[in-house]
C-alpha positions in Angstrom: 89.9 95.9 104.0 93.5 96.9 103.5 95.1 99.0 100.8 96.8 97.1 98.2 99.4 99.7 97.3 100.8 102.9 98.9 99.1 105.4 96.6 97.1 108.3 98.3 94.3 108.8 95.8 91.9 110.7 98.1 91.3 114.6 98.1 89.4 115.6 101.4 87.3 118.7 101.2 87.0 120.4 104.7 84.5 123.3 104.8 85.3 125.3 108.0 83.5 128.2 109.8 84.3 129.1 113.3 85.9 125.7 114.1 89.0 126.6 116.1 88.2 124.2 118.8 88.2 121.1 116.6 89.8 121.9 113.3 93.3 121.0 114.5 92.3 117.5 115.7 90.4 117.0 112.6 93.2 117.7 110.3 95.6 115.6 112.3 93.4 112.7 112.1 92.7 113.1 108.3 96.4 113.2 107.7 96.9 109.8 109.5 94.8 108.2 106.9 97.1 106.5 104.3 94.4 107.2 101.6 94.6 111.0 101.8 96.8 112.7 99.2 95.5 116.3 99.7 93.5 118.1 102.3 91.6 121.1 100.9 90.5 123.4 103.6 87.9 126.3 102.8 87.8 128.8 105.5 84.3 130.4 105.1 85.4 133.8 106.5 85.8 132.5 110.2 85.7 135.1 112.8 87.8 133.1 115.2 91.3 131.6 114.8 90.5 129.0 112.4 92.4 130.5 109.5 95.5 130.9 111.5 95.4 127.3 112.9 95.2 125.9 109.4 97.9 128.3 108.1 100.4 126.8 110.7 99.6 123.2 109.3 99.8 124.4 105.7 103.4 125.8 106.3 104.7 122.4 107.3 102.6 119.8 105.4 102.4 119.9 101.6 99.2 118.0 101.5 97.2 120.9 103.0 95.9 123.6 100.7 93.9 126.6 102.3 91.6 128.7 100.6 89.7 131.5 102.3 86.5 133.2 101.6 86.3 136.9 101.9 82.5 136.7 102.9 80.8 134.1 104.9 78.8 132.2 102.2 77.8 128.7 103.7 78.7 125.1 103.4 77.7 124.5 100.0 79.6 127.6 98.7 82.8 126.2 100.6 82.4 122.9 99.0 81.9 124.3 95.7 85.2 126.0 96.2 86.9 122.9 97.5 85.6 120.4 94.7 87.2 122.8 92.0 90.4 122.7 93.6 90.6 118.8 94.0 93.3 117.1 91.7 93.1 113.5 93.0 90.9 110.7 91.5 88.4 110.6 94.5 87.0 113.3 96.7 85.2 113.0 100.1 83.6 115.7 102.3 84.9 116.0 105.9 83.2 118.6 108.3 85.7 120.4 110.6 84.4 118.9 113.8 84.5 115.5 115.4 81.1 114.2 114.3 82.6 111.7 111.7 85.7 109.6 112.0 88.3 110.1 109.2 89.7 106.6 109.9 86.5 105.3 108.2 87.4 106.7 104.8 88.5 103.4 103.5 84.9 101.9 104.2 83.5 104.8 102.1 86.0 105.1 99.2 86.9 101.4 98.5 83.7 100.9 96.5 84.7 103.8 94.1 88.3 102.5 93.8 87.0 99.2 92.9 84.6 101.0 90.4 81.4 99.4 92.1 79.9 102.9 91.9 80.4 106.6 91.0 79.2 108.1 94.4 79.2 106.5 97.9 77.2 107.7 100.8 78.4 107.0 104.4 75.1 106.2 106.3 74.5 106.9 110.0 71.5 104.8 110.0 72.7 101.4 108.7 73.3 99.0 111.4 76.3 97.6 113.2 78.3 100.7 113.9 78.7 102.6 117.1 77.2 106.1 117.4 76.2 108.6 120.1 72.5 108.5 121.0 70.7 111.0 118.8 68.0 113.6 119.6 64.7 112.0 118.7 63.5 115.0 116.6 66.7 115.4 114.9 66.5 111.8 113.8 62.9 112.0 112.7 63.7 115.3 110.8 66.4 113.4 108.9 64.4 110.6 108.1 61.6 112.9 106.9 64.0 114.7 104.5 65.6 111.4 103.4 62.2 110.0 102.7 61.0 113.0 100.7 64.3 113.1 98.7 63.9 109.2 98.0 60.3 109.7 96.7 61.2 112.6 94.5 64.5 111.1 93.2 63.6 107.4 93.1 66.7 106.5 95.1 66.6 104.5 98.2 69.2 105.9 100.5 69.0 105.8 104.4 70.9 109.0 105.1 70.6 111.8 102.4 71.9 114.5 104.9 75.2 112.6 105.7 78.4 114.4 105.6 80.4 111.6 104.2 79.6 111.8 100.6 82.5 110.4 98.3 82.8 110.9 94.6 84.9 110.2 91.6 86.5 113.5 90.9 85.3 114.0 87.5 81.6 113.2 88.7 81.5 115.9 91.3 83.3 118.4 89.3 80.7 117.6 86.5 78.0 118.8 88.8 77.1 122.3 89.2 76.5 123.2 92.8 74.2 126.2 93.3 73.1 125.9 96.9 75.3 128.0 99.3 74.3 126.5 102.6 73.0 123.0 103.7 70.7 122.8 100.7 73.9 121.1 99.1 72.8 117.8 100.4 69.4 117.4 98.7 70.6 119.2 95.5 73.5 117.0 94.8 71.5 114.0 95.6 68.9 115.1 93.1 71.5 115.8 90.5 73.1 112.5 91.1 69.8 110.8 90.5 69.1 112.8 87.4 72.7 111.7 85.8 71.7 107.9 86.6 74.9 107.6 88.5 75.7 104.4 90.4 75.2 105.0 94.1 76.4 102.9 97.0 76.0 103.2 100.7 78.0 101.9 103.6 77.4 102.2 107.4 79.6 104.5 109.4 80.1 105.7 112.9 78.6 109.0 114.1 79.3 111.2 117.2 77.1 114.2 117.0 77.6 117.5 118.8 74.8 119.8 120.0 74.1 123.4 119.2 75.8 124.4 122.4 78.8 122.4 121.3 78.9 124.4 118.0 76.6 122.8 115.5 75.6 125.4 112.9 72.6 123.9 111.3 68.9 125.1 112.3 65.4 124.7 111.4 65.5 127.2 108.7 68.0 124.9 107.0 65.4 122.2 107.2 62.9 124.3 105.4 65.3 125.1 102.8 66.1 121.5 102.4 62.4 120.7 101.7 62.3 123.4 99.0 65.7 122.2 97.5 64.2 118.6 97.3 61.4 119.8 95.2 63.3 122.4 93.2 66.2 120.2 92.1 64.5 116.7 92.2 61.0 117.6 90.9 60.7 121.2 89.4 64.0 120.9 87.4 63.0 117.5 86.2 59.9 118.9 84.5 
């Protein structure tokens, strides 16, 4: 698929916490994508040089907008800030590491541009795309949470926990995000389902990092995700 015009209608929201090793490469790659019109980096009170690195980019690149949290709150809180600041028609989430490839935005955003859906998930588990071999229990945990979410929301997605979620701007700005950490994923999925929005799913590549390489999510976030699935998908419904 190729772009039919030179417009750059995509806002990329980048939550960042202690990502000095990768945030530079991520921003450089994001800016190479012709779809990208603005890059909203939310520095969640990093203790390393993340803020300084992004500030250097922002001084010379008008597409970059940096917002800093004075207190570390979590990915969900950073996304909440970023979504509010978006001004372009479409919004996508980009983690500040190298697990996801920004050059695949076209695949995830095109269904929105063509009005086939209101929300598009980039799935790591659909076929025909390369990915680094995943840890077995990480994969099983992801499938368990996705299955639980599907049972409660009556959606049938293959990767509820994916980072690459793209939205029409008015859709995501119309959803109140309450979770501060990784509970964002099941929360937003449940709220999308309750609004009866059109959801699309496409396959994407995935190159995961380990905890030793800087991955922040842990088992406590998995427990919280289970609670969020029932809280937003079941309890709120009743």
